SETI-387832 format. One record per residue (C-alpha): chain; x, y, z. Coordinates in pm, 1 decimal, always signed. Layout:
N
chain: A xx: X yy: Y zz: Z
...
//
This chain:
93
chain: A xx: +0.0 yy: +0.0 zz: +0.0
chain: A xx: +147.5 yy: +334.7 zz: -106.4
chain: A xx: +167.7 yy: +616.4 zz: +142.3
chain: A xx: -1.3 yy: +935.3 zz: +29.0
chain: A xx: +194.5 yy: +1248.7 zz: +109.6
chain: A xx: -1.8 yy: +1567.3 zz: +150.3
chain: A xx: +120.6 yy: +1924.2 zz: +138.0
chain: A xx: +83.8 yy: +1936.9 zz: +517.4
chain: A xx: +347.6 yy: +1668.3 zz: +566.6
chain: A xx: +604.4 yy: +1859.3 zz: +362.5
chain: A xx: +671.6 yy: +2152.5 zz: +591.3
chain: A xx: +927.9 yy: +2418.8 zz: +507.8
chain: A xx: +1167.5 yy: +2257.5 zz: +755.2
chain: A xx: +1125.3 yy: +1912.9 zz: +598.7
chain: A xx: +1176.5 yy: +2063.5 zz: +251.5
chain: A xx: +1504.4 yy: +2212.3 zz: +371.1
chain: A xx: +1610.4 yy: +1886.6 zz: +537.9
chain: A xx: +1519.3 yy: +1694.9 zz: +220.0
chain: A xx: +1731.0 yy: +1931.3 zz: +8.6
chain: A xx: +2026.8 yy: +1892.6 zz: +242.8
chain: A xx: +1972.9 yy: +1515.8 zz: +248.2
chain: A xx: +2007.3 yy: +1523.7 zz: -130.2
chain: A xx: +2331.0 yy: +1721.1 zz: -89.3
chain: A xx: +2196.2 yy: +2013.1 zz: -290.5
chain: A xx: +2217.1 yy: +2387.8 zz: -259.3
chain: A xx: +1900.4 yy: +2589.8 zz: -312.6
chain: A xx: +2024.7 yy: +2671.8 zz: -661.3
chain: A xx: +2069.5 yy: +2303.1 zz: -748.0
chain: A xx: +1722.8 yy: +2220.9 zz: -615.4
chain: A xx: +1580.4 yy: +2500.4 zz: -831.2
chain: A xx: +1744.5 yy: +2361.1 zz: -1140.8
chain: A xx: +1605.5 yy: +2015.5 zz: -1060.7
chain: A xx: +1250.8 yy: +2146.4 zz: -1014.7
chain: A xx: +1264.0 yy: +2428.7 zz: -1267.5
chain: A xx: +1179.9 yy: +2728.4 zz: -1051.7
chain: A xx: +1344.6 yy: +3050.2 zz: -942.5
chain: A xx: +1570.6 yy: +3055.2 zz: -640.7
chain: A xx: +1341.1 yy: +3314.9 zz: -481.6
chain: A xx: +1044.3 yy: +3076.3 zz: -507.8
chain: A xx: +1247.9 yy: +2804.0 zz: -336.0
chain: A xx: +1349.3 yy: +3046.9 zz: -62.6
chain: A xx: +985.2 yy: +3140.1 zz: -7.7
chain: A xx: +891.8 yy: +2772.1 zz: +30.4
chain: A xx: +1175.7 yy: +2695.4 zz: +271.5
chain: A xx: +1102.7 yy: +3003.6 zz: +481.5
chain: A xx: +732.5 yy: +2927.8 zz: +496.2
chain: A xx: +639.6 yy: +3255.8 zz: +327.6
chain: A xx: +459.2 yy: +3067.3 zz: +48.4
chain: A xx: +282.3 yy: +2733.9 zz: +30.5
chain: A xx: +481.8 yy: +2448.7 zz: -114.9
chain: A xx: +316.4 yy: +2353.8 zz: -445.8
chain: A xx: +164.4 yy: +2007.5 zz: -450.1
chain: A xx: +339.9 yy: +1912.9 zz: -780.1
chain: A xx: +670.3 yy: +1962.7 zz: -595.0
chain: A xx: +549.4 yy: +1738.1 zz: -313.1
chain: A xx: +454.4 yy: +1469.4 zz: -566.4
chain: A xx: +788.3 yy: +1496.4 zz: -746.5
chain: A xx: +981.5 yy: +1463.4 zz: -421.8
chain: A xx: +761.3 yy: +1169.8 zz: -322.9
chain: A xx: +826.2 yy: +1001.6 zz: -657.4
chain: A xx: +1200.3 yy: +1027.5 zz: -596.5
chain: A xx: +1164.7 yy: +819.2 zz: -281.2
chain: A xx: +1383.4 yy: +1040.4 zz: -63.3
chain: A xx: +1100.2 yy: +1204.1 zz: +130.7
chain: A xx: +1076.0 yy: +927.0 zz: +389.0
chain: A xx: +1448.1 yy: +955.3 zz: +463.0
chain: A xx: +1416.1 yy: +1333.2 zz: +491.5
chain: A xx: +1125.2 yy: +1299.5 zz: +733.4
chain: A xx: +1333.3 yy: +1064.8 zz: +947.9
chain: A xx: +1624.7 yy: +1310.4 zz: +936.4
chain: A xx: +1394.0 yy: +1596.2 zz: +1038.0
chain: A xx: +1262.3 yy: +1390.1 zz: +1328.3
chain: A xx: +1617.6 yy: +1314.8 zz: +1443.1
chain: A xx: +1697.9 yy: +1688.4 zz: +1430.3
chain: A xx: +1395.1 yy: +1768.5 zz: +1644.2
chain: A xx: +1483.6 yy: +1494.8 zz: +1892.4
chain: A xx: +1843.2 yy: +1621.2 zz: +1920.3
chain: A xx: +1722.2 yy: +1978.4 zz: +1969.4
chain: A xx: +1479.8 yy: +1868.6 zz: +2241.5
chain: A xx: +1751.4 yy: +1668.6 zz: +2417.8
chain: A xx: +1991.3 yy: +1964.9 zz: +2402.8
chain: A xx: +1721.2 yy: +2196.1 zz: +2535.7
chain: A xx: +1639.3 yy: +1957.6 zz: +2821.3
chain: A xx: +2008.9 yy: +1930.0 zz: +2908.1
chain: A xx: +2044.8 yy: +2309.2 zz: +2912.5
chain: A xx: +1746.6 yy: +2340.3 zz: +3146.0
chain: A xx: +1896.3 yy: +2077.5 zz: +3379.8
chain: A xx: +2225.3 yy: +2270.5 zz: +3390.5
chain: A xx: +2041.0 yy: +2595.4 zz: +3467.0
chain: A xx: +1850.7 yy: +2428.8 zz: +3750.1
chain: A xx: +2167.3 yy: +2279.8 zz: +3893.3
chain: A xx: +2335.6 yy: +2621.4 zz: +3889.9
chain: A xx: +2063.3 yy: +2773.3 zz: +4110.6
//
């Protein structure tokens, strides 16, 4: 059974993580998709909605699942670092 990816699952952060996972700069991603660099910057910053055809193209490439896992790992690391910083602050009191 194929997983359906919606626009909501491809957040600006996940788009950026996906691009980095591919080893691409914004300019390289633009060439791959055929858009302006400004459009890509808007999508990654969250200033504009990510077009569904882009979501489908990324999904077809098969790298979206890996990017989602990478994004989750980043969030988990950030939460762990934040929790550690709070523990240190509490210990210093």
